[in-house]
VEXLUM-166924 format. One line per field, with one value per residue (C-alpha): residue number from 1; residue in three letters; x, z, y. Coordinates in nm, 4 decimals. Layout:
# residues N
num	NUM	... .
residuo	ALA	... .
px	X	... .
pz	Z	... .
py	Y	... .
***
This chain:
# residues 603
num	1	2	3	4	5	6	7	8	9	10	11	12	13	14	15	16	17	18	19	20	21	22	23	24	25	26	27	28	29	30	31	32	33	34	35	36	37	38	39	40	41	42	43	44	45	46	47	48	49	50	51	52	53	54	55	56	57	58	59	60	61	62	63	64	65	66	67	68	69	70	71	72	73	74	75	76	77	78	79	80	81	82	83	84	85	86	87	88	89	90	91	92	93	94	95	96	97	98	99	100	101	102	103	104	105	106	107	108	109	110	111	112	113	114	115	116	117	118	119	120	121	122	123	124	125	126	127	128	129	130	131	132	133	134	135	136	137	138	139	140	141	142	143	144	145	146	147	148	149	150	151	152	153	154	155	156	157	158	159	160	161	162	163	164	165	166	167	168	169	170	171	172	173	174	175	176	177	178	179	180	181	182	183	184	185	186	187	188	189	190	191	192	193	194	195	196	197	198	199	200	201	202	203	204	205	206	207	208	209	210	211	212	213	214	215	216	217	218	219	220	221	222	223	224	225	226	227	228	229	230	231	232	233	234	235	236	237	238	239	240	241	242	243	244	245	246	247	248	249	250	251	252	253	254	255	256	257	258	259	260	261	262	263	264	265	266	267	268	269	270	271	272	273	274	275	276	277	278	279	280	281	282	283	284	285	286	287	288	289	290	291	292	293	294	295	296	297	298	299	300	301	302	303	304	305	306	307	308	309	310	311	312	313	314	315	316	317	318	319	320	321	322	323	324	325	326	327	328	329	330	331	332	333	334	335	336	337	338	339	340	341	342	343	344	345	346	347	348	349	350	351	352	353	354	355	356	357	358	359	360	361	362	363	364	365	366	367	368	369	370	371	372	373	374	375	376	377	378	379	380	381	382	383	384	385	386	387	388	389	390	391	392	393	394	395	396	397	398	399	400	401	402	403	404	405	406	407	408	409	410	411	412	413	414	415	416	417	418	419	420	421	422	423	424	425	426	427	428	429	430	431	432	433	434	435	436	437	438	439	440	441	442	443	444	445	446	447	448	449	450	451	452	453	454	455	456	457	458	459	460	461	462	463	464	465	466	467	468	469	470	471	472	473	474	475	476	477	478	479	480	481	482	483	484	485	486	487	488	489	490	491	492	493	494	495	496	497	498	499	500	501	502	503	504	505	506	507	508	509	510	511	512	513	514	515	516	517	518	519	520	521	522	523	524	525	526	527	528	529	530	531	532	533	534	535	536	537	538	539	540	541	542	543	544	545	546	547	548	549	550	551	552	553	554	555	556	557	558	559	560	561	562	563	564	565	566	567	568	569	570	571	572	573	574	575	576	577	578	579	580	581	582	583	584	585	586	587	588	589	590	591	592	593	594	595	596	597	598	599	600	601	602	603 .
residuo	MET	LYS	ASN	LEU	VAL	ASN	ASN	LEU	CYS	LEU	MET	ILE	LEU	LEU	VAL	SER	VAL	PHE	VAL	CYS	SER	SER	THR	GLN	ALA	ALA	ASP	LEU	ARG	VAL	LEU	PHE	LEU	GLY	ASP	SER	GLY	HIS	HIS	ARG	PRO	LYS	ASP	ARG	PHE	GLU	GLN	LEU	GLN	PRO	VAL	LEU	ALA	LYS	GLU	GLY	ILE	GLU	ILE	THR	TYR	THR	SER	ASN	MET	GLU	ASP	ILE	ASN	LEU	ALA	THR	LEU	ARG	GLN	TYR	ASP	VAL	LEU	LEU	LEU	TYR	ALA	ASN	ILE	ASP	ARG	ILE	ASP	PRO	PRO	GLN	GLU	LYS	ALA	LEU	LEU	ALA	TYR	VAL	ALA	ASP	GLY	GLY	GLY	PHE	VAL	ALA	ILE	HIS	CYS	ALA	SER	TYR	CYS	PHE	ARG	ASN	SER	GLU	ASN	ILE	VAL	ALA	LEU	VAL	GLY	ALA	GLN	PHE	GLU	SER	HIS	GLY	THR	GLY	THR	PHE	ARG	THR	GLU	ILE	THR	ASP	SER	GLY	HIS	PRO	ILE	MET	LYS	GLY	PHE	GLY	GLY	PHE	GLU	SER	TRP	ASP	GLU	THR	TYR	ILE	HIS	HIS	LEU	HIS	ASN	ASN	LYS	ASN	ARG	VAL	VAL	LEU	SER	TYR	ARG	VAL	ASP	GLU	ASN	GLY	ARG	GLU	PRO	TRP	THR	TRP	VAL	ARG	THR	GLN	GLY	LYS	GLY	ARG	VAL	PHE	TYR	THR	ALA	TRP	GLY	HIS	ASP	HIS	ARG	THR	TRP	GLY	ASN	PRO	GLY	PHE	GLN	ASN	LEU	ILE	GLU	ARG	ALA	ILE	ARG	TRP	ALA	ALA	GLY	LYS	ASP	PRO	SER	SER	VAL	SER	ASN	TYR	PHE	ALA	ASP	GLN	PRO	PHE	ILE	VAL	PRO	GLU	MET	ILE	ALA	LYS	ARG	THR	ASP	THR	LYS	PRO	PHE	THR	TYR	ILE	ASP	VAL	GLY	LYS	ARG	ILE	PRO	ASN	TYR	THR	PRO	THR	PRO	GLN	TRP	GLY	THR	GLN	GLY	GLU	PRO	PHE	SER	LYS	MET	GLN	ALA	PRO	LEU	PRO	PRO	GLU	GLU	SER	ILE	LYS	HIS	TYR	VAL	THR	PRO	LYS	GLY	PHE	HIS	LEU	GLU	LEU	PHE	VAL	SER	GLU	PRO	GLN	LEU	SER	GLY	LYS	PRO	ILE	CYS	MET	THR	TRP	ASP	GLU	ARG	GLY	ARG	LEU	TRP	LEU	ALA	GLU	THR	GLN	ASP	TYR	PRO	ASN	GLU	LEU	GLN	PRO	LEU	GLY	LYS	GLY	ARG	ASP	ARG	ILE	ARG	ILE	CYS	GLU	ASP	THR	ASP	GLY	ASP	TRP	LYS	THR	ASP	LYS	PHE	THR	ILE	PHE	ALA	GLU	HIS	LEU	SER	ILE	PRO	THR	SER	ILE	ALA	PHE	SER	GLU	GLY	GLY	VAL	ILE	VAL	GLN	ASP	GLY	THR	GLN	THR	LEU	PHE	LEU	LYS	ASP	THR	ASP	GLY	ASP	ASP	VAL	SER	ASP	LYS	ARG	SER	VAL	MET	PHE	THR	GLY	TRP	ASN	GLN	GLY	ASP	THR	HIS	GLY	GLY	VAL	SER	ASN	PHE	GLN	TYR	GLY	ILE	ASP	ASN	TRP	ILE	TRP	ALA	MET	GLN	GLY	TYR	ASN	ASN	SER	ARG	PRO	GLN	THR	THR	ASN	GLN	GLN	THR	ASN	THR	GLN	ARG	PHE	ALA	ALA	GLY	PHE	PHE	ARG	PHE	ARG	PRO	ASP	GLY	SER	GLU	ILE	GLU	PHE	ILE	ARG	SER	THR	ASN	ASN	ASN	THR	TRP	GLY	LEU	GLY	ILE	SER	GLU	GLU	GLY	ILE	ILE	PHE	GLY	SER	THR	ALA	ASN	ARG	ASN	PRO	SER	VAL	TYR	MET	PRO	ILE	PRO	ASN	ARG	TYR	TYR	GLU	GLN	VAL	GLN	GLY	TRP	THR	PRO	SER	LEU	VAL	LEU	GLY	THR	ILE	ALA	ASP	THR	TYR	LEU	PHE	LYS	PRO	ILE	THR	GLU	LYS	ILE	ARG	GLN	VAL	ASP	GLN	HIS	GLY	GLY	TYR	THR	ALA	GLY	ALA	GLY	HIS	ALA	ILE	TYR	THR	ALA	ARG	ASN	TYR	PRO	THR	GLN	TYR	TRP	ASN	ARG	VAL	ALA	PHE	VAL	ASN	GLY	PRO	THR	GLY	HIS	LEU	THR	GLY	ALA	PHE	VAL	LEU	ARG	ARG	ASP	GLY	ALA	ASP	PHE	ASN	SER	SER	TYR .
px	6.6898	6.8457	6.5301	6.5346	6.8969	6.8184	6.5197	6.7286	6.9952	6.7307	6.5909	6.9402	6.9975	6.6670	6.7414	7.0862	6.9360	6.6791	6.9418	7.1572	6.8590	6.7594	7.1130	7.1263	6.7770	6.9128	6.8889	7.0293	7.3085	7.3078	7.5778	7.4176	7.6562	7.5747	7.7548	7.7187	7.5203	7.1881	6.9813	7.0946	7.1516	7.2297	6.8854	6.7203	6.9171	6.7860	6.4307	6.4760	6.7030	6.4555	6.1806	6.3894	6.5535	6.2112	6.2044	6.5422	6.7466	7.0572	7.1750	7.5154	7.5791	7.8990	8.0035	8.3598	8.4394	8.7296	8.4645	8.4014	8.6450	8.5761	8.6828	8.4296	8.1519	8.1545	8.0564	7.7176	7.4344	7.3432	7.5024	7.2447	7.3533	7.1891	7.4303	7.5604	7.9187	8.0269	8.3396	8.4589	8.8225	8.9184	8.9898	8.6511	8.4767	8.6396	8.5412	8.1759	8.1398	8.3069	8.0894	7.7712	7.8991	7.9881	7.6299	7.6131	7.2950	7.2882	6.9979	7.0231	6.7786	6.6896	7.0067	7.2146	7.1447	7.3582	7.6513	7.9860	7.9221	8.2823	8.2161	8.0123	8.0147	7.8473	7.5878	7.5113	7.4990	7.2329	7.0394	7.0205	7.1383	6.9399	6.8995	6.6441	6.3439	6.0420	5.8397	5.4903	5.2661	5.1981	5.1792	5.3355	5.1786	5.2829	5.3454	5.4828	5.2637	5.3802	5.7428	5.8378	5.9030	5.5599	5.3415	5.1273	5.2319	4.9750	5.1949	5.1683	5.1424	5.3985	5.5494	5.8809	6.1038	5.9812	6.3003	6.3730	6.6575	6.8834	7.1646	6.9224	7.0683	6.7905	7.0124	6.8735	6.6467	6.2812	6.0800	5.8419	5.6659	5.6426	5.5687	5.3004	5.2151	5.1234	5.4802	5.4731	5.5849	5.9103	6.0702	6.0674	6.1429	6.3305	6.5500	6.8526	7.0722	7.4469	7.6542	7.5294	7.4092	7.0800	7.0299	6.7265	6.6670	6.3845	6.3644	6.1506	6.3214	6.4055	6.3311	6.1641	5.8149	5.8829	6.1280	5.8689	5.5943	5.5038	5.4615	5.8157	5.9541	5.7682	5.9061	6.2651	6.2390	6.1128	6.3986	6.6644	6.5354	6.5151	6.8608	7.0037	6.8537	6.5799	6.2036	6.0235	5.6951	5.7986	5.7298	5.3769	5.1329	5.0921	4.7630	4.6873	4.7613	4.6790	4.4330	4.0787	3.9017	3.5374	3.3453	3.0714	2.7267	2.4764	2.1678	1.8440	1.6200	1.3130	1.1196	0.9992	0.6366	0.4908	0.4965	0.1666	0.0831	-0.1442	-0.3186	-0.2725	-0.3931	-0.1679	0.0204	0.3735	0.6091	0.7778	1.1015	1.2264	1.5850	1.5930	1.8442	1.6178	1.6370	1.3061	1.1138	0.8244	0.6233	0.2858	0.2708	0.2750	-0.0207	0.0924	0.3109	0.4690	0.3417	0.6121	0.7512	0.8035	1.1758	1.1917	1.0590	1.2560	1.5905	1.5253	1.5555	1.9148	2.1889	2.5425	2.8815	2.9311	3.0667	2.8795	2.5388	2.3041	2.1676	1.8814	1.9817	1.6799	1.3733	1.0183	0.8063	1.0835	1.1765	0.9293	1.0722	1.2873	1.6527	1.8538	2.1974	2.3679	2.6929	2.8235	2.9776	3.2618	3.0107	2.8635	2.5446	2.3789	2.2930	2.0231	1.8540	1.4885	1.3106	0.9526	1.0347	1.2632	1.2407	0.9775	0.8791	1.1726	1.0405	1.1330	1.4286	1.3381	1.0000	1.1006	0.9504	1.2820	1.4896	1.8058	1.7521	2.0180	1.9708	2.1484	2.1928	2.2183	2.2073	2.4619	2.2276	2.3132	1.9610	1.8449	1.6508	1.6980	1.5901	1.6629	1.5582	1.8697	1.7363	1.4099	1.2676	1.5237	1.4359	1.6203	1.9260	2.1702	2.4852	2.6112	2.9690	3.0993	3.3054	3.3944	3.1569	2.8635	2.7567	2.7777	2.4582	2.3691	2.0135	1.8818	2.0215	2.2324	2.5052	2.4429	2.6457	2.4334	2.5471	2.4094	2.5535	2.3688	2.4209	2.0674	2.1578	1.9234	2.0645	2.0305	2.2857	2.2363	2.4501	2.4714	2.8089	2.7313	2.4417	2.3876	2.3504	2.1290	1.8478	1.6677	1.6889	1.6826	1.8748	2.1621	2.2675	2.5422	2.6240	2.8850	3.0549	3.3699	3.6588	3.9827	4.3344	4.4057	4.1600	3.9108	3.5615	3.5371	3.2068	3.0378	2.8242	2.5698	2.5012	2.3187	2.5205	2.5937	2.7863	2.8192	2.9054	3.0149	2.7718	3.0099	3.0471	3.4259	3.4919	3.4285	3.3823	3.3407	3.0343	3.0707	2.8718	2.9230	3.2404	3.4557	3.4883	3.6168	3.5748	3.7320	3.5335	3.5006	3.3361	3.6069	3.7020	3.5613	3.7376	3.6096	3.8535	3.7746	3.4851	3.3335	3.1511	2.7932	2.5644	2.7739	2.6707	2.9630	3.2837	3.5484	3.8744	4.1442	4.3688	4.6331	4.3866	4.3478	4.0136	3.7629	3.3982	3.1065	2.8449	2.5305	2.5268	2.7887	3.0490	3.0387	3.4072	3.6203	3.9644	4.0531	4.4220	4.5215	4.3144	4.2292	4.4388	4.7653	4.6631	4.5268	4.8611	5.0182	4.9048	4.7215	4.6677	4.3327	4.2379	4.1839	3.9198	3.6509	3.7096	3.5680	3.5296	3.8137	3.5813	3.6201	3.2415	2.9255	2.7051	2.5562	2.3623	2.0595	1.9230	1.5691	1.4091	1.1736	1.3773	1.2876	1.5427	1.5044	1.8297	2.1642	1.9582	2.1347	2.3965	2.4845	2.2631	2.2884	2.6223	2.5638	2.8443	3.2008	3.2789	3.6334	3.6676	3.9424	3.8550	4.0032	3.7090	3.6530	3.9051	4.2382	4.1614	3.9078	4.1434	4.1842	4.1178	3.7478	3.4934	3.1275	2.9030	2.5256	2.3251	1.9746	1.7985	1.9399	1.8679	2.2343	2.5646	2.8657	3.2258	3.4890	3.8487	4.0853	4.4298	4.7163	4.8100	5.1234	5.0123	4.6514	4.4035	4.1621	3.8829	3.7363	3.3764 .
pz	-0.4555	-0.5127	-0.3817	-0.0783	-0.0029	-0.0483	0.1839	0.4453	0.4189	0.4618	0.7655	0.9178	0.8526	1.0146	1.3158	1.3449	1.3329	1.5926	1.8260	1.7901	1.8424	2.1540	2.2925	2.2132	2.3513	2.7079	2.8002	3.1503	3.2945	3.6579	3.8624	4.1253	4.4204	4.6319	4.8468	4.9618	5.2726	5.4037	5.1966	4.8839	4.6586	4.3504	4.3725	4.4116	4.1127	3.9055	4.0036	3.9085	3.6025	3.3454	3.4629	3.4140	3.0953	2.9307	3.0272	2.8735	3.1956	3.1834	3.5223	3.5836	3.8980	4.1004	4.4478	4.3998	4.6054	4.3684	4.1240	4.3535	4.1796	3.9747	3.6427	3.6800	3.8443	3.5716	3.3206	3.4928	3.5511	3.8894	4.1616	4.3344	4.6752	4.8364	5.0636	5.4167	5.3665	5.7035	5.6100	5.3220	5.2610	5.2314	4.8541	4.7828	5.0204	4.8401	4.4982	4.5952	4.7473	4.4482	4.2046	4.3688	4.4168	4.0451	3.9464	3.9728	4.0987	4.4164	4.4985	4.8405	4.9245	5.2630	5.4176	5.2362	5.5427	5.7466	5.5049	5.5520	5.9173	5.9602	5.7396	5.8886	5.5453	5.3776	5.6566	5.6034	5.2249	5.2648	5.5071	5.8172	5.9549	6.0351	6.4098	6.4660	6.3137	6.3591	6.0780	5.9360	5.6393	5.5907	5.3524	5.3950	5.3974	5.1028	5.2310	4.9234	4.6320	4.4338	4.4164	4.0652	4.1955	4.3564	4.0875	3.9425	4.2192	4.4664	4.6889	4.7660	5.0494	5.1277	5.4027	5.5066	5.7987	5.9959	5.9982	6.2600	6.1800	6.3736	6.2868	6.0630	5.8280	5.7516	5.5381	5.1818	5.2659	5.1653	5.3123	5.0552	5.2757	5.6360	5.7976	6.0547	6.3516	6.7179	6.7944	6.5620	6.2147	6.0841	5.7778	5.5167	5.1714	5.1064	4.8638	4.9141	4.7026	4.7534	4.5315	4.1786	4.2637	4.3728	4.6408	4.6888	4.9822	5.0776	5.3684	5.1589	5.0293	5.2757	5.0476	4.7325	4.8473	4.8163	4.5249	4.3262	4.3996	4.0872	4.3063	4.4430	4.0949	3.9697	4.2597	4.1951	3.8255	3.9231	4.1711	3.9174	3.6578	3.9094	4.0554	3.7025	3.6444	3.4155	3.4312	3.6252	3.4530	3.1702	3.4090	3.3874	3.6597	3.9406	4.1282	4.1283	4.5002	4.6492	4.9392	4.8129	4.9974	5.0237	4.8959	5.0946	4.9474	4.8752	5.0951	4.9801	4.8202	5.0040	4.7077	4.5884	4.5485	4.7606	4.6007	4.4863	4.4968	4.3105	4.5007	4.2903	4.5557	4.7455	4.4346	4.4980	4.6373	4.9658	5.0086	5.3659	5.4959	5.6439	5.6326	5.3924	5.0385	4.8857	5.2098	5.1639	5.4025	5.3481	4.9898	4.9272	4.7632	4.6867	4.3883	4.3439	4.0426	3.7938	3.8136	3.5223	3.4452	3.5794	3.9128	3.9203	3.8840	4.2059	4.4038	4.3017	4.5544	4.4202	4.5638	4.6033	4.2800	4.0688	3.9094	3.6720	3.3433	3.1483	2.7929	2.6773	2.8373	2.7790	2.5802	2.3156	2.4058	2.3476	2.5545	2.8536	2.7929	2.8264	2.6904	2.5278	2.3927	2.2530	1.9104	1.8102	1.7268	2.0766	1.9710	2.2082	2.0613	2.2823	2.2763	2.3808	2.4849	2.5376	2.5257	2.8323	3.0636	2.9886	2.6221	2.4038	2.0469	1.7478	1.5429	1.3393	1.5100	1.8106	1.9271	2.0354	1.8504	1.8479	1.8473	1.7746	2.0000	1.8837	2.0100	1.7002	1.8607	2.1417	2.4402	2.5693	2.5058	2.2340	1.9532	1.6730	1.6844	1.4271	1.4439	1.3346	1.3640	1.4516	1.5024	1.7694	2.0853	2.4105	2.2618	2.5525	2.4087	2.1323	2.0098	1.7077	1.4480	1.0794	1.0253	1.1809	1.5127	1.6703	1.8626	2.0951	1.9889	2.2231	2.1022	1.8194	1.7668	1.4704	1.2657	1.1490	0.9121	0.7305	0.3769	0.2241	0.4898	0.6286	0.9753	0.9186	0.9080	0.5647	0.6050	0.8560	0.9033	1.1768	1.3505	1.6177	1.7030	1.9874	2.2807	2.5491	2.6618	2.8898	3.1539	2.9909	3.2737	3.2385	2.8869	2.7091	2.7889	2.7924	2.4519	2.4793	2.2379	2.4024	2.3375	2.1888	1.9046	2.0235	2.1534	2.5223	2.6862	2.9697	2.9684	3.2451	3.3978	3.0920	2.9550	2.5901	2.3002	2.0453	1.6859	1.3877	1.0964	0.8926	1.1910	1.1521	1.5075	1.7440	2.0729	2.4123	2.6267	2.8859	3.1387	3.3925	3.2980	3.0661	2.6939	2.3842	2.0072	1.6955	1.5430	1.2144	1.3965	1.2980	1.6488	1.9999	2.3265	2.6792	2.9129	3.2736	3.5001	3.7618	4.0609	3.9502	3.7169	3.5492	3.4214	3.4532	3.2566	3.3055	3.1164	3.2539	3.0468	3.0492	2.9287	3.2684	3.2919	3.5761	3.6183	3.8538	3.9179	4.1146	4.4736	4.6834	4.4102	4.2878	4.1903	4.0409	3.8750	3.5772	3.6235	3.3882	3.0968	3.0837	2.7701	2.9656	3.1945	2.9075	2.7246	3.0019	3.0142	3.3362	3.4323	3.4748	3.6577	4.0129	4.1173	3.9730	4.0249	4.3518	4.4786	4.5352	4.7109	5.0807	5.1240	4.9344	5.1616	5.0572	5.2215	5.0234	5.0924	5.1154	5.3064	5.0181	4.8442	4.7572	4.7370	4.6756	4.8443	4.9695	5.1675	5.2434	4.9741	4.6117	4.4657	4.1101	4.0431	3.6943	3.5027	3.6200	3.4403	3.5234	3.4994	3.2415	3.1378	3.2954	3.3930	3.7409	4.0222	3.9845	4.2527	4.0146	3.7186	3.6047	3.9540	4.0389	3.9027	3.9033	3.9738	3.9713	4.2498	4.1028	4.3928	4.6200	4.3756	4.3749	4.1902	4.4011	4.3590	4.4070	4.4417	4.2718	4.4175	4.3150	4.5629	4.4263	4.1212	4.2331	4.2934	4.5658	4.5705	4.8453	4.8473 .
py	2.2421	2.5853	2.7540	2.5250	2.6191	2.9896	2.9604	2.7823	3.0498	3.3168	3.1358	3.1073	3.4775	3.5684	3.3483	3.5094	3.8553	3.7551	3.6127	3.9216	4.1451	3.9528	3.9863	4.3551	4.4090	4.4262	4.7935	4.7495	4.5369	4.4257	4.2532	4.0275	3.9753	3.6692	3.4149	3.0533	3.1435	3.0167	3.2613	3.0704	3.3743	3.1640	3.0009	3.3398	3.4701	3.1803	3.2752	3.6403	3.6233	3.4810	3.7151	4.0280	3.8993	3.9192	4.2876	4.3691	4.3517	4.1319	4.0007	3.8427	3.6423	3.6480	3.5432	3.6652	3.9741	4.0432	4.1680	4.4639	4.6946	5.0063	4.8548	4.5716	4.7711	5.0347	4.7674	4.7517	4.9954	4.8496	4.6392	4.4152	4.2857	3.9817	3.7991	3.7496	3.8702	4.0039	4.2002	4.4114	4.5016	4.8691	4.8626	4.7041	4.9455	5.2372	5.0982	5.0454	5.3912	5.5542	5.3580	5.4874	5.8413	5.8556	5.7604	5.3811	5.2190	5.0107	4.7738	4.6069	4.3290	4.1763	4.0322	4.2970	4.5138	4.2726	4.2728	4.4490	4.5294	4.6367	4.9410	5.2248	5.3861	5.0875	5.0607	5.4295	5.3734	5.1027	5.3245	5.0996	4.7669	4.4518	4.3920	4.1110	3.9379	3.7172	3.5576	3.5843	3.6466	4.0163	4.3080	4.6490	4.9926	5.2094	5.5627	5.7379	5.6283	5.9306	5.8176	5.6985	5.3464	5.3192	5.4754	5.1977	4.9560	4.8258	4.6103	4.2383	3.9865	3.7178	3.5067	3.6551	3.7473	4.0468	4.2513	4.5182	4.7577	4.9912	5.2357	5.4239	5.6840	5.9323	6.1565	6.1717	5.8782	5.8482	5.5608	5.4137	5.1577	5.0408	4.7071	4.7835	4.5598	4.5884	4.7011	4.9993	5.1031	4.9576	5.1220	4.8457	4.9766	5.2993	5.4898	5.7119	5.9328	5.9511	6.1719	6.1126	5.7617	5.6096	5.3450	5.1200	4.8863	4.6510	4.4097	4.1719	3.8584	3.5797	3.2859	3.1516	3.2446	3.6154	3.5917	3.3978	3.6493	3.8531	4.1617	4.1339	4.0771	4.3825	4.5898	4.4816	4.5669	4.9114	4.9485	4.8491	5.0930	5.3765	5.3042	5.3075	5.6527	5.5227	5.5753	5.2997	5.3919	5.1592	4.8699	4.7304	4.8317	4.5828	4.5899	4.2174	4.1789	4.5151	4.5153	4.5410	4.8197	4.7208	5.0223	5.1878	5.1281	5.4006	5.4176	5.2580	5.5150	5.6315	5.7731	5.4332	5.3387	5.0546	4.7122	4.5679	4.1988	3.9607	3.6813	3.3664	3.1237	2.8888	2.7825	2.9185	2.6510	2.7407	2.5484	2.5699	2.5495	2.2004	1.9119	1.7236	1.8654	1.9682	2.0074	2.2486	2.4576	2.6155	2.7499	3.1231	3.2886	3.6430	3.7272	4.0705	4.2625	4.3699	4.7235	4.9625	5.0121	5.3671	5.2449	4.9210	5.0989	5.2906	4.9686	4.8976	4.9671	5.0207	5.1172	5.4892	5.6358	5.3796	5.4208	5.2384	5.3689	5.2136	5.1182	4.9167	4.7623	4.6467	4.7169	4.7401	4.3814	4.1010	3.8197	3.7373	3.8420	3.5199	3.6127	3.9097	4.0492	4.3797	4.4323	4.6648	4.9387	4.9452	4.7636	4.5205	4.1799	4.0342	3.6943	3.7080	3.3912	3.2821	2.9112	2.9030	2.7235	2.4597	2.4796	2.3747	2.3688	2.1498	2.2743	2.5811	2.6196	2.8246	3.1531	3.3082	3.5663	3.7749	4.1502	4.4157	4.7206	5.0354	5.3913	5.6131	5.9605	5.9219	5.9494	5.5990	5.4700	5.2328	5.3993	5.1450	4.7809	4.5122	4.1468	3.9614	3.6053	3.4292	3.0789	2.9893	2.7979	2.8679	3.0466	3.0577	3.2131	3.4439	3.5024	3.6920	3.5073	3.5450	3.8365	3.6534	3.5083	3.1647	3.0923	2.8068	2.7175	2.4494	2.1160	2.2638	2.5221	2.7537	2.9978	3.2914	3.5631	3.8672	3.8710	4.1702	4.4391	4.4736	4.3310	4.0381	3.6877	3.5287	3.2511	2.9729	2.6621	2.4005	2.3650	2.1054	1.8792	1.6346	1.8706	1.7191	1.9489	1.7058	1.9785	2.3216	2.4872	2.2394	2.3328	2.5251	2.8890	3.1655	3.1561	3.3678	3.4118	3.2990	3.4209	3.0766	3.1609	2.8987	2.9700	2.8795	2.7861	2.6024	2.2889	2.2370	1.8995	1.7636	1.4718	1.5637	1.4192	1.7001	1.6135	1.8165	1.8016	1.5827	1.3444	1.3519	1.4670	1.1784	1.3604	1.2064	1.2507	1.5216	1.7194	1.9983	2.1769	2.3836	2.3110	2.4890	2.4589	2.5998	2.8878	2.6979	2.4066	2.1587	2.0494	2.0460	1.9612	1.9065	2.0813	1.9946	1.8954	2.1214	1.9808	2.0553	2.2520	2.5214	2.8640	3.1044	3.1649	3.4320	3.4913	3.7199	3.9459	3.6725	3.4100	3.2416	3.0598	3.0846	2.9939	2.9522	2.6867	2.6182	2.4947	2.6707	2.7197	3.0808	3.0912	2.8139	2.8118	2.5902	2.4955	2.2103	2.0725	1.7042	1.6532	1.6800	1.3968	1.1901	1.2047	0.9943	0.6332	0.5612	0.9243	1.0954	1.4153	1.2985	1.5485	1.7693	2.1393	2.2704	2.6217	2.8673	3.1147	3.1848	3.1660	3.0831	3.2948	3.6264	3.9090	4.0247	4.3727	4.2337	3.9507	3.8761	3.6064	3.2484	2.9664	2.5950	2.4948	2.6338	2.8828	3.2088	3.1683	3.1065	2.8390	2.9747	3.1447	3.2837	3.4511	3.5107	3.8368	3.9524	4.3291	4.3948	4.7510	5.0639	5.2866	5.1429	5.2145	5.0347	4.7784	4.6223	4.5875	4.2270	4.0916	4.1286	3.8808	3.9803	3.6811	3.7054	3.5457	3.5708	3.4008	3.6720	3.9568	4.0591	4.0650	3.9700	4.0855	3.8128	3.9342	3.6882	3.6304	3.4038	3.1356	2.9730	2.7758	2.8096	3.0932	3.1831	3.4389	3.6519	3.7667 .
***
């Protein structure tokens, strides 16, 4: 009992320290001045306050003009004004001007440029006065990306009022962005210095749509830190909503050799684009002969500034590459298959294998090959776990491990059985480790009922959608259904889940797992997950393509790899998903964009 009391005391002490630390963690204090007007400043404060509290900025709300006095203002690093207060009394005008001149920060948002119209000095302090507006959805043009506030900030798009200003004060003013339309360029966001103080203004911010936008919130945090004399570079970069500039592609090479063809007789099916699925025309008879790797690579076309390098190829590989992953040492783990697609073998009798491909001399080409595992049949996914790998092997999920350091698997155990492989291109794929410490994956349209080896997990049947399982194989959960055969999975830096499927659905967003609906009696997810892409169509660089259906577009969206590294240009970071369209001989780039609680993607 004594130990229990001591432990409780220790826990209380730790909680007290944590609470105190959290309170003391605020490195900036802001006074938010609002009113009871139609812009509803208190509601906007409640949107912004919890966001900035997480970043160490404490905001206090007031609508009392009596707080505009030097004694009160000097308790804060920044005064934030968002209101429609038409007049200011001389003592309050004097206090505000003195506060800024002495080094206080002043952040004026949207309707703040129509406040205190009786004071020419305050209008000049803000930098201009509101005159008129329309409405619309737009983004602004950043014109000073080198300013500390704008470094690492890509802008955003939102519905808002299209402010026009007059009574501009250009003294000590730097315009950071303009709203550009057919009528010209309207200064939109700017900064000023006055005395020792710093002033920030933006015309963004009419209602909840802008105030709830992560880009706006990021901008206001930057503004507060700058106005307080701090370094805005401590704010996280924001490029999630910047315009994506479609890169120019390199020209097709002209030093390629002519293709050669083999006449196999009229044995190649020719599916034609007609309303009736499966309609065939006259069969083809000529099949293109394979190219050596050094010739094949010449036919790729990439964006300017990008290039391809060959890491490994035939004859070092002895089967069709079907899935792969990279380990922490930069080694490629590659599954090679002879059995796919039509020759699934009995368990343990397969002809497929996992090969480790390693560059040992730093020239970015494989020079060491090790067969890690053999006797697999149609291995469609690999993920690292507990010093080994989890492999989807046809109808079973295996855990393989090397225990003696020779890079050859000598331990094999079955994690799950019961996967349906009635159609070998409707199986399991895309094992990826999630930030929830579960392995995420996709199930094609085969209807499966996976079981743990001890049969303790009674899983439901499921097909075509997202699922996850614990790395120790103790639990498996179907997450949500997609609308057809599913082969792509992408996870963003934040752990947001996306995917892709066959048949006009190259990009899909997974919003809410089934379990949340199932916890409420009578609820079920009402719809399967459809596409978020603005189009399914693609434009191959060659006319020599064959498709069974969905002619001219994605019929086999494979992979949904979100670019989360930092070597590509910033517009790719954590917002571009690469989706293969094998029937079009291409890889598409889908730009992901938040849309309220949803996402959309643009091809």
